[in-house]
Each structure stands twice: as C-alpha cells, then as structure tokens.
ROBA-469680 format. One record per residue (C-alpha): x, y, z; residue in one letter; residue number from 1. Coordinates in steps of 0.5 Angstrom, whole numbers, plus 500, padded with zeros to 3 digits. Each point is the difference from the previous one (the first is absolute). Last residue first. Example, Ala and Ser with C-alpha at 12.3 -4.5 7.8 and 13.67 -1.06 7.14 Angstrom:
BEGIN
<site><c1>527</c1><c2>498</c2><c3>514</c3><residu>S</residu><num>2</num></site>
<site><c1>498</c1><c2>493</c2><c3>502</c3><residu>A</residu><num>1</num></site>
This chain:
BEGIN
<site><c1>485</c1><c2>832</c2><c3>433</c3><residu>X</residu><num>141</num></site>
<site><c1>509</c1><c2>503</c2><c3>498</c3><residu>X</residu><num>140</num></site>
<site><c1>499</c1><c2>506</c2><c3>495</c3><residu>X</residu><num>139</num></site>
<site><c1>503</c1><c2>504</c2><c3>505</c3><residu>X</residu><num>138</num></site>
<site><c1>504</c1><c2>508</c2><c3>500</c3><residu>X</residu><num>137</num></site>
<site><c1>503</c1><c2>502</c2><c3>505</c3><residu>X</residu><num>136</num></site>
<site><c1>502</c1><c2>508</c2><c3>500</c3><residu>X</residu><num>135</num></site>
<site><c1>505</c1><c2>503</c2><c3>503</c3><residu>X</residu><num>134</num></site>
<site><c1>497</c1><c2>506</c2><c3>505</c3><residu>X</residu><num>133</num></site>
<site><c1>503</c1><c2>507</c2><c3>499</c3><residu>X</residu><num>132</num></site>
<site><c1>496</c1><c2>500</c2><c3>492</c3><residu>X</residu><num>131</num></site>
<site><c1>503</c1><c2>500</c2><c3>494</c3><residu>X</residu><num>130</num></site>
<site><c1>496</c1><c2>503</c2><c3>494</c3><residu>X</residu><num>129</num></site>
<site><c1>504</c1><c2>500</c2><c3>493</c3><residu>X</residu><num>128</num></site>
<site><c1>504</c1><c2>492</c2><c3>501</c3><residu>X</residu><num>127</num></site>
<site><c1>492</c1><c2>499</c2><c3>499</c3><residu>X</residu><num>126</num></site>
<site><c1>498</c1><c2>494</c2><c3>503</c3><residu>X</residu><num>125</num></site>
<site><c1>493</c1><c2>495</c2><c3>501</c3><residu>X</residu><num>124</num></site>
<site><c1>500</c1><c2>498</c2><c3>493</c3><residu>X</residu><num>123</num></site>
<site><c1>507</c1><c2>496</c2><c3>500</c3><residu>X</residu><num>122</num></site>
<site><c1>501</c1><c2>500</c2><c3>496</c3><residu>X</residu><num>121</num></site>
<site><c1>499</c1><c2>507</c2><c3>494</c3><residu>X</residu><num>120</num></site>
<site><c1>497</c1><c2>500</c2><c3>494</c3><residu>X</residu><num>119</num></site>
<site><c1>501</c1><c2>506</c2><c3>496</c3><residu>X</residu><num>118</num></site>
<site><c1>497</c1><c2>507</c2><c3>500</c3><residu>X</residu><num>117</num></site>
<site><c1>501</c1><c2>503</c2><c3>507</c3><residu>X</residu><num>116</num></site>
<site><c1>507</c1><c2>499</c2><c3>500</c3><residu>X</residu><num>115</num></site>
<site><c1>501</c1><c2>504</c2><c3>494</c3><residu>X</residu><num>114</num></site>
<site><c1>497</c1><c2>507</c2><c3>506</c3><residu>X</residu><num>113</num></site>
<site><c1>505</c1><c2>497</c2><c3>505</c3><residu>X</residu><num>112</num></site>
<site><c1>506</c1><c2>499</c2><c3>495</c3><residu>X</residu><num>111</num></site>
<site><c1>503</c1><c2>494</c2><c3>497</c3><residu>X</residu><num>110</num></site>
<site><c1>507</c1><c2>498</c2><c3>498</c3><residu>X</residu><num>109</num></site>
<site><c1>499</c1><c2>493</c2><c3>495</c3><residu>X</residu><num>108</num></site>
<site><c1>502</c1><c2>493</c2><c3>501</c3><residu>X</residu><num>107</num></site>
<site><c1>500</c1><c2>494</c2><c3>495</c3><residu>X</residu><num>106</num></site>
<site><c1>504</c1><c2>495</c2><c3>502</c3><residu>X</residu><num>105</num></site>
<site><c1>506</c1><c2>497</c2><c3>496</c3><residu>X</residu><num>104</num></site>
<site><c1>505</c1><c2>503</c2><c3>504</c3><residu>X</residu><num>103</num></site>
<site><c1>503</c1><c2>507</c2><c3>497</c3><residu>X</residu><num>102</num></site>
<site><c1>506</c1><c2>503</c2><c3>501</c3><residu>X</residu><num>101</num></site>
<site><c1>504</c1><c2>500</c2><c3>507</c3><residu>X</residu><num>100</num></site>
<site><c1>499</c1><c2>507</c2><c3>503</c3><residu>X</residu><num>99</num></site>
<site><c1>503</c1><c2>505</c2><c3>501</c3><residu>X</residu><num>98</num></site>
<site><c1>502</c1><c2>502</c2><c3>507</c3><residu>X</residu><num>97</num></site>
<site><c1>498</c1><c2>508</c2><c3>503</c3><residu>X</residu><num>96</num></site>
<site><c1>493</c1><c2>498</c2><c3>499</c3><residu>X</residu><num>95</num></site>
<site><c1>498</c1><c2>496</c2><c3>505</c3><residu>X</residu><num>94</num></site>
<site><c1>493</c1><c2>499</c2><c3>500</c3><residu>X</residu><num>93</num></site>
<site><c1>497</c1><c2>501</c2><c3>506</c3><residu>X</residu><num>92</num></site>
<site><c1>497</c1><c2>495</c2><c3>505</c3><residu>X</residu><num>91</num></site>
<site><c1>493</c1><c2>498</c2><c3>502</c3><residu>X</residu><num>90</num></site>
<site><c1>498</c1><c2>493</c2><c3>503</c3><residu>X</residu><num>89</num></site>
<site><c1>495</c1><c2>494</c2><c3>497</c3><residu>X</residu><num>88</num></site>
<site><c1>500</c1><c2>493</c2><c3>504</c3><residu>X</residu><num>87</num></site>
<site><c1>496</c1><c2>495</c2><c3>497</c3><residu>X</residu><num>86</num></site>
<site><c1>498</c1><c2>494</c2><c3>504</c3><residu>X</residu><num>85</num></site>
<site><c1>498</c1><c2>494</c2><c3>495</c3><residu>X</residu><num>84</num></site>
<site><c1>496</c1><c2>494</c2><c3>502</c3><residu>X</residu><num>83</num></site>
<site><c1>502</c1><c2>496</c2><c3>494</c3><residu>X</residu><num>82</num></site>
<site><c1>493</c1><c2>497</c2><c3>496</c3><residu>X</residu><num>81</num></site>
<site><c1>503</c1><c2>501</c2><c3>494</c3><residu>X</residu><num>80</num></site>
<site><c1>495</c1><c2>505</c2><c3>497</c3><residu>X</residu><num>79</num></site>
<site><c1>503</c1><c2>503</c2><c3>507</c3><residu>X</residu><num>78</num></site>
<site><c1>497</c1><c2>501</c2><c3>507</c3><residu>X</residu><num>77</num></site>
<site><c1>500</c1><c2>506</c2><c3>502</c3><residu>X</residu><num>76</num></site>
<site><c1>503</c1><c2>504</c2><c3>507</c3><residu>X</residu><num>75</num></site>
<site><c1>503</c1><c2>508</c2><c3>498</c3><residu>X</residu><num>74</num></site>
<site><c1>505</c1><c2>504</c2><c3>503</c3><residu>X</residu><num>73</num></site>
<site><c1>500</c1><c2>508</c2><c3>499</c3><residu>X</residu><num>72</num></site>
<site><c1>505</c1><c2>506</c2><c3>502</c3><residu>X</residu><num>71</num></site>
<site><c1>506</c1><c2>497</c2><c3>503</c3><residu>X</residu><num>70</num></site>
<site><c1>505</c1><c2>506</c2><c3>500</c3><residu>X</residu><num>69</num></site>
<site><c1>506</c1><c2>505</c2><c3>496</c3><residu>X</residu><num>68</num></site>
<site><c1>504</c1><c2>494</c2><c3>496</c3><residu>X</residu><num>67</num></site>
<site><c1>505</c1><c2>501</c2><c3>495</c3><residu>X</residu><num>66</num></site>
<site><c1>500</c1><c2>499</c2><c3>492</c3><residu>X</residu><num>65</num></site>
<site><c1>506</c1><c2>498</c2><c3>495</c3><residu>X</residu><num>64</num></site>
<site><c1>496</c1><c2>500</c2><c3>492</c3><residu>X</residu><num>63</num></site>
<site><c1>500</c1><c2>494</c2><c3>496</c3><residu>X</residu><num>62</num></site>
<site><c1>493</c1><c2>498</c2><c3>500</c3><residu>X</residu><num>61</num></site>
<site><c1>497</c1><c2>493</c2><c3>501</c3><residu>X</residu><num>60</num></site>
<site><c1>508</c1><c2>499</c2><c3>503</c3><residu>X</residu><num>59</num></site>
<site><c1>502</c1><c2>507</c2><c3>503</c3><residu>X</residu><num>58</num></site>
<site><c1>493</c1><c2>500</c2><c3>505</c3><residu>X</residu><num>57</num></site>
<site><c1>500</c1><c2>492</c2><c3>502</c3><residu>X</residu><num>56</num></site>
<site><c1>505</c1><c2>502</c2><c3>503</c3><residu>X</residu><num>55</num></site>
<site><c1>499</c1><c2>506</c2><c3>504</c3><residu>X</residu><num>54</num></site>
<site><c1>494</c1><c2>496</c2><c3>501</c3><residu>X</residu><num>53</num></site>
<site><c1>505</c1><c2>495</c2><c3>503</c3><residu>X</residu><num>52</num></site>
<site><c1>504</c1><c2>504</c2><c3>504</c3><residu>X</residu><num>51</num></site>
<site><c1>494</c1><c2>503</c2><c3>504</c3><residu>X</residu><num>50</num></site>
<site><c1>496</c1><c2>494</c2><c3>500</c3><residu>X</residu><num>49</num></site>
<site><c1>507</c1><c2>497</c2><c3>503</c3><residu>X</residu><num>48</num></site>
<site><c1>504</c1><c2>493</c2><c3>498</c3><residu>X</residu><num>47</num></site>
<site><c1>502</c1><c2>494</c2><c3>503</c3><residu>X</residu><num>46</num></site>
<site><c1>496</c1><c2>496</c2><c3>495</c3><residu>X</residu><num>45</num></site>
<site><c1>497</c1><c2>503</c2><c3>495</c3><residu>X</residu><num>44</num></site>
<site><c1>494</c1><c2>506</c2><c3>500</c3><residu>X</residu><num>43</num></site>
<site><c1>495</c1><c2>499</c2><c3>494</c3><residu>X</residu><num>42</num></site>
<site><c1>500</c1><c2>505</c2><c3>494</c3><residu>X</residu><num>41</num></site>
<site><c1>498</c1><c2>507</c2><c3>500</c3><residu>X</residu><num>40</num></site>
<site><c1>498</c1><c2>506</c2><c3>495</c3><residu>X</residu><num>39</num></site>
<site><c1>494</c1><c2>504</c2><c3>502</c3><residu>X</residu><num>38</num></site>
<site><c1>493</c1><c2>498</c2><c3>496</c3><residu>X</residu><num>37</num></site>
<site><c1>498</c1><c2>501</c2><c3>492</c3><residu>X</residu><num>36</num></site>
<site><c1>495</c1><c2>496</c2><c3>498</c3><residu>X</residu><num>35</num></site>
<site><c1>499</c1><c2>494</c2><c3>494</c3><residu>X</residu><num>34</num></site>
<site><c1>494</c1><c2>496</c2><c3>502</c3><residu>X</residu><num>33</num></site>
<site><c1>498</c1><c2>500</c2><c3>491</c3><residu>X</residu><num>32</num></site>
<site><c1>505</c1><c2>495</c2><c3>500</c3><residu>X</residu><num>31</num></site>
<site><c1>503</c1><c2>503</c2><c3>493</c3><residu>X</residu><num>30</num></site>
<site><c1>508</c1><c2>502</c2><c3>503</c3><residu>X</residu><num>29</num></site>
<site><c1>499</c1><c2>496</c2><c3>506</c3><residu>X</residu><num>28</num></site>
<site><c1>499</c1><c2>503</c2><c3>507</c3><residu>X</residu><num>27</num></site>
<site><c1>503</c1><c2>504</c2><c3>503</c3><residu>X</residu><num>26</num></site>
<site><c1>502</c1><c2>507</c2><c3>499</c3><residu>X</residu><num>25</num></site>
<site><c1>505</c1><c2>505</c2><c3>505</c3><residu>X</residu><num>24</num></site>
<site><c1>500</c1><c2>506</c2><c3>503</c3><residu>X</residu><num>23</num></site>
<site><c1>505</c1><c2>505</c2><c3>502</c3><residu>X</residu><num>22</num></site>
<site><c1>497</c1><c2>505</c2><c3>503</c3><residu>X</residu><num>21</num></site>
<site><c1>500</c1><c2>508</c2><c3>497</c3><residu>X</residu><num>20</num></site>
<site><c1>501</c1><c2>505</c2><c3>506</c3><residu>X</residu><num>19</num></site>
<site><c1>505</c1><c2>504</c2><c3>495</c3><residu>X</residu><num>18</num></site>
<site><c1>506</c1><c2>498</c2><c3>503</c3><residu>X</residu><num>17</num></site>
<site><c1>498</c1><c2>493</c2><c3>500</c3><residu>X</residu><num>16</num></site>
<site><c1>496</c1><c2>495</c2><c3>503</c3><residu>X</residu><num>15</num></site>
<site><c1>501</c1><c2>492</c2><c3>503</c3><residu>X</residu><num>14</num></site>
<site><c1>493</c1><c2>498</c2><c3>501</c3><residu>X</residu><num>13</num></site>
<site><c1>504</c1><c2>492</c2><c3>503</c3><residu>X</residu><num>12</num></site>
<site><c1>498</c1><c2>494</c2><c3>502</c3><residu>X</residu><num>11</num></site>
<site><c1>501</c1><c2>494</c2><c3>504</c3><residu>X</residu><num>10</num></site>
<site><c1>499</c1><c2>492</c2><c3>499</c3><residu>X</residu><num>9</num></site>
<site><c1>498</c1><c2>496</c2><c3>505</c3><residu>X</residu><num>8</num></site>
<site><c1>497</c1><c2>493</c2><c3>498</c3><residu>X</residu><num>7</num></site>
<site><c1>495</c1><c2>495</c2><c3>503</c3><residu>X</residu><num>6</num></site>
<site><c1>500</c1><c2>492</c2><c3>500</c3><residu>X</residu><num>5</num></site>
<site><c1>496</c1><c2>497</c2><c3>502</c3><residu>X</residu><num>4</num></site>
<site><c1>501</c1><c2>491</c2><c3>499</c3><residu>X</residu><num>3</num></site>
<site><c1>499</c1><c2>499</c2><c3>508</c3><residu>X</residu><num>2</num></site>
<site><c1>504</c1><c2>493</c2><c3>502</c3><residu>X</residu><num>1</num></site>
C-alpha cells in the first residue's frame, strides 16, 4: 500500500462589474510568506468542481458567483508533501444577491493596475491576461 497522497482543489477568479477580481489573503498574518490568491479549496465527495468553487467563494468571502470557464491548471507538491492539482476557474460575482456577513478570511477586490503591485500566487497566472488555451504549470520534478 502506498502512502502517496494527492489532493484536487478548485479556485475561482471572480470579477465584479468594475472588472476587479476578488482575492483572498493566504498565510499567517505575521508570516513573511503571505500572498494573495483566488478563493477556493478542496472538492468534497460527490461534488462537481464548478459547484465546489462557487461554494468556496461564498464560504470564504460571503459573495455569490457563477463560473464561466476553466482558465488555468497547476500541479505542485505542497510543503506538507501532498501533491496538489489546482483547477482555476474564471467567473462573475452575482451582484443581484447581497453578500453574506463577512467571513474570517481577509479579502479584497483588485483592479488590473493594483494587481501589478501585490504578491499573487501562482505567479504564472494573471487573471487579467487570458489566453485561448488553458495554461498548465507543473512544479513536479
């Protein structure tokens, strides 16, 4: 029996009507390695990926949104030794629904100009520059 572990997670880059993307802060507040990323998390048993990313958006930020398409795939080994496949989706905030009360996760909407001045992970993904093909990034050596 193998001790090999692999996790599949989903993340969503959700835009509002002002073309700002909603990002969440990752890492401990006092950690030097904190950065911004897309809200997301693991897919639960028998859950579809699209439903998982929409659920994670609401859980982490209180906002509701709908997914448009898959835009990026990342394959990497976490610091805990778990291989992770991340599926990044693009979507829209549903501005007809009021957000739920704010969660414990720090988050913010970021414009394209503001995005240039923050640390975002994965570094190979710019939510404001999309290509026709789906970029694949692997950090597995």
